[in-house]
C-alpha positions as a Python dict, from the first residue, in 0.01 Angstrom:
ca = {
    (1, 'M'): (0, 0, 0),
    (2, 'L'): (-303, 241, 91),
    (3, 'T'): (-637, 166, 58),
    (4, 'L'): (-896, 382, 118),
    (5, 'Y'): (-1276, 244, 187),
    (6, 'H'): (-1518, 532, 182),
    (7, 'A'): (-1901, 630, 76),
    (8, 'P'): (-1872, 989, -122),
    (9, 'G'): (-2024, 1295, 37),
    (10, 'T'): (-1893, 1184, 383),
    (11, 'S'): (-1573, 1300, 623),
    (12, 'S'): (-1444, 1010, 414),
    (13, 'M'): (-1386, 1336, 166),
    (14, 'A'): (-1147, 1464, 352),
    (15, 'A'): (-904, 1179, 341),
    (16, 'H'): (-914, 1074, -60),
    (17, 'I'): (-839, 1465, -35),
    (18, 'A'): (-556, 1409, 151),
    (19, 'L'): (-423, 1111, -12),
    (20, 'H'): (-414, 1319, -333),
    (21, 'E'): (-274, 1572, -197),
    (22, 'V'): (24, 1380, -58),
    (23, 'G'): (67, 1176, -434),
    (24, 'A'): (37, 831, -235),
    (25, 'E'): (-23, 580, -445),
    (26, 'F'): (-373, 406, -333),
    (27, 'T'): (-679, 227, -453),
    (28, 'T'): (-1063, 292, -342),
    (29, 'V'): (-1295, 160, -239),
    (30, 'P'): (-1638, 333, -271),
    (31, 'L'): (-1932, 194, -38),
    (32, 'S'): (-2291, 282, -22),
    (33, 'L'): (-2473, 463, 308),
    (34, 'D'): (-2778, 347, 167),
    (35, 'R'): (-2732, 34, 64),
    (36, 'K'): (-2562, -9, 450),
    (37, 'D'): (-2288, -147, 250),
    (38, 'T'): (-2062, -34, 612),
    (39, 'R'): (-2267, -227, 783),
    (40, 'T'): (-2196, -582, 581),
    (41, 'P'): (-2018, -819, 778),
    (42, 'E'): (-1650, -774, 517),
    (43, 'F'): (-1677, -433, 619),
    (44, 'L'): (-1741, -483, 1005),
    (45, 'A'): (-1443, -665, 985),
    (46, 'I'): (-1237, -475, 883),
    (47, 'N'): (-1356, -137, 1112),
    (48, 'P'): (-1590, -289, 1382),
    (49, 'A'): (-1741, 101, 1408),
    (50, 'G'): (-1886, 66, 1064),
    (51, 'K'): (-1772, 397, 955),
    (52, 'V'): (-1602, 526, 680),
    (53, 'P'): (-1299, 676, 659),
    (54, 'T'): (-1096, 330, 729),
    (55, 'L'): (-763, 377, 553),
    (56, 'L'): (-616, 6, 489),
    (57, 'I'): (-263, 45, 527),
    (58, 'D'): (-43, -269, 423),
    (59, 'G'): (-417, -498, 531),
    (60, 'R'): (-418, -274, 916),
    (61, 'P'): (-718, -60, 947),
    (62, 'L'): (-625, 272, 1022),
    (63, 'T'): (-1013, 506, 1118),
    (64, 'E'): (-1178, 825, 1158),
    (65, 'V'): (-1075, 1152, 987),
    (66, 'A'): (-810, 1342, 1187),
    (67, 'G'): (-628, 951, 1245),
    (68, 'V'): (-642, 938, 891),
    (69, 'L'): (-516, 1257, 801),
    (70, 'F'): (-201, 1312, 1039),
    (71, 'Y'): (-91, 963, 938),
    (72, 'L'): (-65, 1146, 584),
    (73, 'A'): (82, 1464, 640),
    (74, 'R'): (327, 1233, 894),
    (75, 'R'): (401, 976, 640),
    (76, 'F'): (415, 1220, 351),
    (77, 'P'): (653, 1465, 514),
    (78, 'E'): (725, 1624, 162),
    (79, 'A'): (352, 1740, 93),
    (80, 'G'): (384, 1969, 384),
    (81, 'L'): (66, 1946, 480),
    (82, 'L'): (191, 1904, 900),
    (83, 'P'): (377, 2235, 1044),
    (84, 'D'): (795, 2087, 1197),
    (85, 'D'): (747, 2291, 1486),
    (86, 'A'): (569, 2133, 1795),
    (87, 'E'): (342, 2447, 1857),
    (88, 'A'): (232, 2483, 1489),
    (89, 'Q'): (159, 2102, 1492),
    (90, 'A'): (-92, 2207, 1739),
    (91, 'Q'): (-230, 2413, 1643),
    (92, 'V'): (-294, 2254, 1387),
    (93, 'M'): (-461, 1927, 1602),
    (94, 'S'): (-634, 2186, 1770),
    (95, 'W'): (-825, 2338, 1435),
    (96, 'M'): (-838, 1874, 1410),
    (97, 'S'): (-1004, 1864, 1745),
    (98, 'F'): (-1292, 2127, 1708),
    (99, 'C'): (-1317, 2052, 1344),
    (100, 'A'): (-1408, 1690, 1467),
    (101, 'S'): (-1646, 1800, 1818),
    (102, 'T'): (-1773, 2078, 1732),
    (103, 'L'): (-1781, 2185, 1338),
    (104, 'H'): (-1848, 1801, 1247),
    (105, 'P'): (-2226, 1801, 1500),
    (106, 'A'): (-2340, 2135, 1452),
    (107, 'R'): (-2548, 2139, 1151),
    (108, 'R'): (-2767, 1849, 1393),
    (109, 'Q'): (-2841, 2033, 1677),
    (110, 'G'): (-3040, 2285, 1454),
    (111, 'V'): (-2992, 2559, 1218),
    (112, 'E'): (-2958, 2851, 1421),
    (113, 'H'): (-2750, 2640, 1674),
    (114, 'A'): (-2471, 2548, 1319),
    (115, 'V'): (-2475, 2950, 1228),
    (116, 'G'): (-2272, 3062, 1523),
    (117, 'V'): (-2082, 2767, 1495),
    (118, 'Y'): (-1994, 2879, 1178),
    (119, 'R'): (-1941, 3264, 1243),
    (120, 'L'): (-1695, 3135, 1506),
    (121, 'V'): (-1532, 2968, 1253),
    (122, 'E'): (-1526, 3273, 1045),
    (123, 'R'): (-1315, 3489, 1341),
    (124, 'K'): (-1055, 3181, 1382),
    (125, 'L'): (-997, 3251, 1047),
    (126, 'A'): (-1013, 3635, 1036),
    (127, 'G'): (-678, 3798, 811),
    (128, 'R'): (-618, 3447, 727),
    (129, 'D'): (-633, 3239, 382),
    (130, 'W'): (-574, 2943, 602),
    (131, 'C'): (-672, 2804, 967),
    (132, 'I'): (-319, 2852, 1015),
    (133, 'G'): (-168, 3102, 851),
    (134, 'R'): (-100, 2837, 555),
    (135, 'Y'): (-192, 2502, 424),
    (136, 'S'): (-257, 2185, 664),
    (137, 'I'): (-466, 1932, 712),
    (138, 'A'): (-638, 2130, 886),
    (139, 'D'): (-825, 2346, 599),
    (140, 'I'): (-877, 1997, 442),
    (141, 'H'): (-1116, 1903, 712),
    (142, 'L'): (-1265, 2231, 715),
    (143, 'F'): (-1319, 2273, 371),
    (144, 'R'): (-1507, 1903, 378),
    (145, 'L'): (-1749, 2023, 670),
    (146, 'F'): (-1828, 2360, 508),
    (147, 'W'): (-1897, 2152, 159),
    (148, 'R'): (-2119, 1951, 286),
    (149, 'F'): (-2236, 2180, 493),
    (150, 'R'): (-2315, 2553, 366),
    (151, 'G'): (-2581, 2439, 142),
    (152, 'S'): (-2849, 2365, 410),
    (153, 'L'): (-2687, 2738, 631),
    (154, 'E'): (-2983, 2928, 561),
    (155, 'Q'): (-2738, 3206, 524),
    (156, 'P'): (-2773, 3478, 217),
    (157, 'P'): (-2407, 3526, 69),
    (158, 'G'): (-2161, 3718, 201),
    (159, 'T'): (-2251, 3606, 542),
    (160, 'F'): (-1972, 3361, 547),
    (161, 'P'): (-1742, 3574, 303),
    (162, 'G'): (-1360, 3425, 588),
    (163, 'L'): (-1484, 3028, 437),
    (164, 'E'): (-1648, 3149, 111),
    (165, 'A'): (-1310, 3219, -31),
    (166, 'H'): (-1157, 2898, 195),
    (167, 'Y'): (-1359, 2771, -7),
    (168, 'A'): (-1317, 2883, -354),
    (169, 'R'): (-914, 2887, -298),
    (170, 'M'): (-1024, 2464, -176),
    (171, 'M'): (-1215, 2417, -497),
    (172, 'A'): (-869, 2548, -687),
    (173, 'R'): (-692, 2268, -569),
    (174, 'D'): (-577, 1968, -833),
    (175, 'A'): (-664, 1729, -488),
    (176, 'V'): (-1027, 1875, -445),
    (177, 'R'): (-1118, 1843, -798),
    (178, 'K'): (-972, 1527, -841),
    (179, 'T'): (-1159, 1349, -537),
    (180, 'I'): (-1507, 1550, -609),
    (181, 'E'): (-1423, 1396, -960),
    (182, 'A'): (-1378, 1083, -826),
    (183, 'D'): (-1713, 1086, -663),
    (184, 'R'): (-1910, 1170, -954),
    (185, 'K'): (-1812, 955, -1134),
    (186, 'A'): (-1847, 677, -836),
    (187, 'G'): (-2269, 866, -906),
    (188, 'Y'): (-2307, 1033, -595),
    (189, 'Q'): (-2450, 1398, -632),
    (190, 'L'): (-2287, 1708, -518),
    (191, 'P'): (-2376, 2012, -328),
    (192, 'A'): (-2368, 2292, -565),
}
């Protein structure tokens, strides 16, 4: 049994998308950061860090976006979210690490810094539809970050054509639409 503890609009969106992508049977527990749901004794007993996503796997917690996405890709290989060969897997993990350690904190360091990091992503995506040339968990992670922060980058349309094209491809995926609809039903006001 898989149970996703998530807060709409946060990085847990990537885990939610991946669960839909792999076709897993799962339940969700939406939490509110505004109400401090992740700081309750009940949630801290599940995840002492008090963060989302937290995926319960038969009652055992797995945390951090990259860990959850990797687990789902490995547990459901038929979904094709992780390539078979070692070099391509390493490329996926390189993107995942970049998203977690460089891209995610970039906005907190100011718009100018974030724009520079997104320009780097543009160069990394050059000539590709997907991060490694085929759809993978790296694309889910990248999408969630761009989806969340694109409106706050204060850039004119056309500044990030590769990212905008990636964003459009992701928005066309059923898993993304299902996740966004679930977030709406949970009361989250989605960015434009």
